[in-house]
Structure formats: structure tokens, C-alpha cells
C-alpha positions as CSV (number, residue, x, y, z in Angstrom):
1,M,78.7,-86.6,-10.4
2,S,77.1,-88.7,-12.9
3,S,74.6,-90.0,-10.3
4,L,73.7,-86.5,-9.2
5,S,72.9,-85.3,-12.7
6,R,70.6,-88.2,-13.2
7,T,68.6,-87.8,-10.0
8,T,68.1,-83.9,-10.0
9,P,65.6,-82.7,-12.7
10,P,66.4,-79.6,-14.7
11,P,64.9,-76.2,-13.7
12,S,62.2,-76.3,-16.4
13,E,61.0,-79.6,-15.2
14,R,60.8,-78.4,-11.6
15,S,58.5,-75.4,-12.7
16,R,56.1,-77.9,-14.3
17,R,56.0,-80.2,-11.4
18,P,52.5,-80.2,-9.7
19,L,52.4,-78.2,-6.4
20,S,51.4,-79.8,-3.3
21,G,47.9,-79.1,-1.9
22,R,48.9,-76.6,0.7
23,T,51.2,-74.7,-1.7
24,A,48.5,-74.5,-4.3
25,R,46.0,-73.0,-1.9
26,R,48.4,-70.3,-0.9
27,A,49.1,-69.5,-4.6
28,R,45.4,-69.1,-5.4
29,T,44.8,-66.8,-2.4
30,L,47.7,-64.7,-3.5
31,R,46.4,-64.3,-7.0
32,R,42.9,-63.2,-5.7
33,H,44.4,-60.5,-3.5
34,V,46.5,-59.2,-6.4
35,L,44.0,-59.4,-9.3
36,V,40.7,-58.0,-7.6
37,P,42.1,-54.5,-6.9
38,V,43.6,-54.4,-10.3
39,A,40.3,-55.2,-11.9
40,I,38.4,-52.6,-9.9
41,A,41.0,-49.9,-10.8
42,S,40.7,-50.8,-14.5
43,F,36.9,-50.7,-14.4
44,T,37.0,-47.2,-12.7
45,L,39.3,-45.9,-15.4
46,V,37.1,-47.2,-18.2
47,A,34.0,-45.7,-16.6
48,A,35.6,-42.3,-16.1
49,G,36.8,-42.3,-19.8
50,C,33.3,-43.1,-21.1
51,G,31.3,-40.6,-18.9
52,G,33.7,-37.7,-19.2
53,T,32.9,-36.5,-15.6
54,P,35.7,-36.2,-13.1
55,A,35.3,-38.5,-10.1
56,S,35.1,-35.5,-7.7
57,A,32.0,-33.9,-9.5
58,G,28.7,-34.2,-7.8
59,P,25.6,-35.8,-9.4
60,P,23.8,-34.0,-12.2
61,G,21.5,-31.3,-10.9
62,A,23.4,-30.7,-7.7
63,T,23.4,-27.1,-6.6
64,G,26.2,-25.1,-5.1
65,S,26.6,-21.6,-3.7
66,A,26.7,-19.1,-6.5
67,P,28.0,-15.5,-6.0
68,G,25.5,-13.5,-4.0
69,G,24.0,-16.6,-2.3
70,S,21.7,-17.6,-5.3
71,A,21.5,-21.2,-6.3
72,Q,23.1,-22.5,-9.5
73,G,21.1,-24.2,-12.2
74,A,18.4,-23.3,-14.6
75,E,17.4,-19.6,-14.5
76,R,13.8,-19.0,-13.4
77,P,11.4,-16.4,-14.7
78,S,11.4,-13.2,-12.6
79,G,7.7,-13.7,-11.7
80,G,7.8,-17.4,-11.0
81,A,4.6,-19.4,-11.7
82,S,2.4,-16.5,-10.6
83,S,3.6,-14.3,-13.5
84,A,1.7,-16.3,-16.0
85,P,-1.1,-14.3,-17.8
86,A,-4.5,-14.6,-16.0
87,A,-6.0,-15.8,-19.3
88,A,-4.0,-19.0,-19.0
89,T,-5.9,-20.0,-15.9
90,G,-9.2,-18.8,-17.2
91,A,-9.6,-16.3,-14.4
92,P,-10.1,-12.6,-15.2
93,E,-7.2,-10.4,-14.3
94,E,-8.0,-8.5,-11.1
95,S,-7.5,-4.8,-11.1
96,T,-6.1,-3.0,-8.1
97,A,-7.5,0.4,-9.2
98,Q,-10.7,1.3,-7.6
99,E,-13.5,2.4,-9.9
100,P,-15.5,5.6,-9.1
101,S,-18.5,4.8,-6.9
102,T,-21.9,5.0,-8.7
103,T,-23.7,5.2,-5.4
104,S,-25.0,8.7,-4.7
105,T,-24.2,10.1,-1.3
106,T,-27.3,10.6,0.9
107,A,-27.6,14.2,1.9
108,P,-28.7,14.9,5.5
109,A,-32.5,15.2,6.0
110,G,-33.8,18.5,4.6
111,S,-30.7,19.3,2.5
112,A,-30.1,19.5,-1.2
113,A,-27.0,18.9,-3.3
114,R,-27.3,22.0,-5.5
115,R,-26.9,25.7,-4.6
116,C,-29.6,28.1,-5.4
117,T,-28.8,30.2,-8.4
118,A,-30.2,33.6,-9.6
119,D,-32.3,32.1,-12.4
120,G,-34.1,29.8,-9.9
121,L,-35.0,32.6,-7.4
122,T,-37.3,35.6,-7.1
123,M,-37.0,38.4,-4.5
124,S,-39.3,40.7,-2.6
125,L,-38.6,43.5,-0.1
126,G,-40.8,44.1,2.9
127,R,-41.8,47.3,4.5
128,A,-39.5,49.2,6.9
129,D,-39.6,48.1,10.5
130,A,-38.6,51.0,12.7
131,G,-37.5,50.9,16.4
132,A,-35.2,53.0,18.6
133,G,-33.8,54.8,15.6
134,Q,-33.0,51.6,13.7
135,I,-34.7,50.7,10.4
136,Y,-34.9,47.1,9.2
137,Y,-36.0,45.7,5.9
138,R,-36.7,42.0,5.2
139,L,-35.3,40.9,1.8
140,T,-36.8,37.5,0.9
141,F,-35.6,34.9,-1.6
142,A,-38.2,32.5,-3.0
143,N,-37.3,29.2,-4.7
144,K,-39.3,29.1,-8.0
145,S,-37.7,25.8,-9.2
146,S,-39.2,22.4,-8.8
147,T,-36.4,21.1,-6.6
148,S,-34.9,22.1,-3.3
149,C,-31.7,24.3,-3.3
150,T,-29.4,25.7,-0.6
151,L,-28.1,29.1,0.4
152,R,-25.4,29.9,2.9
153,G,-23.6,33.1,3.6
154,F,-24.0,36.8,2.9
155,P,-25.5,38.2,-0.4
156,G,-24.0,41.1,-2.3
157,V,-26.5,44.0,-2.1
158,S,-26.2,47.4,-3.9
159,L,-28.5,50.4,-4.6
160,I,-28.6,51.4,-8.2
161,R,-30.2,54.1,-10.3
162,R,-32.3,53.6,-13.4
163,D,-29.2,54.0,-15.6
164,G,-27.4,51.3,-13.6
165,S,-25.0,53.5,-11.7
166,A,-24.5,52.7,-8.0
167,I,-25.6,54.7,-5.1
168,G,-23.3,54.8,-2.0
169,V,-21.5,51.5,-1.3
170,P,-22.6,47.9,-1.2
171,A,-24.0,46.6,2.1
172,E,-21.5,45.5,4.7
173,R,-21.8,42.2,6.6
174,E,-23.5,42.2,10.0
175,G,-23.7,39.3,12.4
176,A,-22.4,35.7,12.2
177,M,-22.4,33.2,9.5
178,R,-25.4,30.9,9.6
179,E,-25.8,27.2,8.9
180,L,-26.7,25.9,5.4
181,T,-30.3,26.9,4.6
182,V,-32.4,24.6,2.5
183,I,-35.2,26.1,0.5
184,G,-37.8,23.7,-0.9
185,P,-39.8,24.4,-4.0
186,G,-42.0,27.5,-3.4
187,K,-40.4,28.1,0.0
188,T,-38.5,31.1,1.1
189,A,-35.5,32.3,3.1
190,G,-34.0,35.8,3.5
191,V,-31.8,38.4,5.0
192,T,-32.3,41.6,7.0
193,L,-31.1,44.9,5.7
194,H,-30.2,47.4,8.4
195,T,-30.0,51.2,8.3
196,L,-30.6,54.2,10.7
197,N,-33.6,56.4,11.0
198,Q,-33.2,59.9,9.4
199,G,-31.6,62.4,11.8
200,I,-29.9,59.9,14.0
201,K,-26.6,60.9,12.5
202,D,-25.5,64.1,10.9
203,S,-24.3,62.3,7.8
204,G,-27.7,62.5,6.2
205,C,-29.3,60.0,3.9
206,W,-28.5,58.6,0.5
207,R,-30.6,59.2,-2.6
208,R,-33.5,56.8,-2.9
209,P,-32.7,54.0,-5.4
210,D,-34.7,52.9,-8.4
211,Y,-33.6,49.3,-8.0
212,L,-31.9,46.9,-5.7
213,R,-29.2,44.6,-7.2
214,V,-28.6,41.4,-5.3
215,Y,-26.1,38.6,-5.8
216,P,-27.2,35.4,-3.9
217,P,-24.5,33.9,-1.8
218,G,-22.0,32.1,-4.1
219,S,-23.5,33.4,-7.3
220,R,-21.9,35.5,-10.0
221,E,-25.3,36.5,-11.5
222,A,-27.5,39.1,-9.9
223,L,-31.2,39.6,-9.4
224,T,-32.7,43.1,-9.8
225,L,-35.7,44.3,-7.8
226,R,-37.7,47.5,-8.0
227,A,-37.1,49.1,-4.5
228,T,-37.9,52.8,-4.4
229,Q,-39.1,52.6,-0.8
230,L,-35.6,51.8,0.5
231,H,-34.1,54.8,2.3
232,I,-30.5,54.5,3.7
233,C,-29.4,57.1,6.3
234,G,-26.5,57.7,8.7
235,D,-24.1,55.9,6.3
236,R,-25.4,52.6,7.8
237,F,-26.1,49.9,5.3
238,T,-25.7,46.3,6.3
239,T,-27.0,42.8,5.6
240,T,-27.2,39.6,7.7
241,A,-26.5,36.1,6.4
242,V,-29.2,34.1,4.9
243,V,-31.6,32.4,7.4
244,R,-35.0,30.8,7.1
């Protein structure tokens, strides 16, 4: 027993005994496999604690699907870059409204823009033209203005006494509507008044007028003409449309 205790070192001395070369290499390899994962895990925990961002969060500025399919992130102006005032770019703001045209419309050859009015006309009544029991009178309008004017349609024609009272009824329309008639300065156009010869019908004749009152087509003002020669019989009193 005494020899055994002298030859076997105590446990503490065995732990301090240098390891053999092969055993030492195994120990170092084991320490590397244990310490490296521990170091990586520690570094990850420290970085997570400093940044305050969970490891599962995406990088800053990443977008995801928001409700309705819109992208998350900074809210954009409703008009985008094009909504900036035009003054910022130095270009004038373009208006979509169209301005009234200042170009006058060219009237067809021989036409005029304005209608003939009573104050720009004079009248004359021709002699009776008889034939086959019919009587015709040519009533002529003359343009006394310095510019052309137009007439189209039927005039209003009445017989009146000196006191202004009417005789019979206004002339009825006879024939078709005519095209627009252009009357140049100093030029004329007219209508034909139609009645019957005395005795053609038993209805007799109207009293002879003192004046003829005429409203040019489209006018609210009348012209008055001395017309004692006009004799309406057979209750026939008509006017044609204006024609050159």
C-alpha cells in the first residue's frame, strides 16, 4: 500500500499534467465547435437589442399590401408631380375653355348679314296690270342705306284711311316662300299685290284707301305710302313673298 500511494499522483496533479499532442488537438477542436456558435448567438442578441427591430422585419422602406391594394409608405399628393402650379415651371397655365372667335364669318357672295329695316327702306306702288279679270300691283322696296341688306318672306300689307282706321283685312299670303333676297345700296326688290277686276264677283269692291301700311318681312315697324289708286274687289287681296 505504501508503494502504491507513492507512485500514483493525486487527482489535482493529474489535471495539471500536460496532455499528449493528439489529445490536445482534439480538445482545441472541441472548444472551437462550442465557442463559435455561442459567440454568433451573443452578437445577434446584442445587435437586436441596439437596433430595436425584430429580426423578422423587412428592411426600411419595404412596402407591403395595404387594404385596398395600395402601397404602404409615405402618402403622395393627390395630383402627383403634375399638380404643381404652372408658375413653378415658368410655363403659362393652359386653359381648356375656348375663347369666342374674332374671325367674322364670310357670307355667301351677294349676301348681307343684316336684315332690311323700315328706316332703311322706301316704297313705291306701280300701276294696275290687268289681265283675264285679274289685277296686279307691283309694290317695290328700295334700299336707301349705304350697305346691303336682306329680305325674305311675306310683308304685312293693310289698307288704311286718313284717320288710320283699317279697310277690309290685311293681305293674305299667295305663293311659295322665296330665297333670301339681297338688296344692295340703291337697289330694289318687291312683291306683287293681287286682286280681282270689278264685277268678277258679286261681293263688290272695298272703299279706296288713302294709304298703304306695310311691315317689311321680320320688321315690327311699318312704312306708310300714299296709295289712292289701289282698288280691291271680289274680296281678293293677297301678296307674294319678296323677290328681286
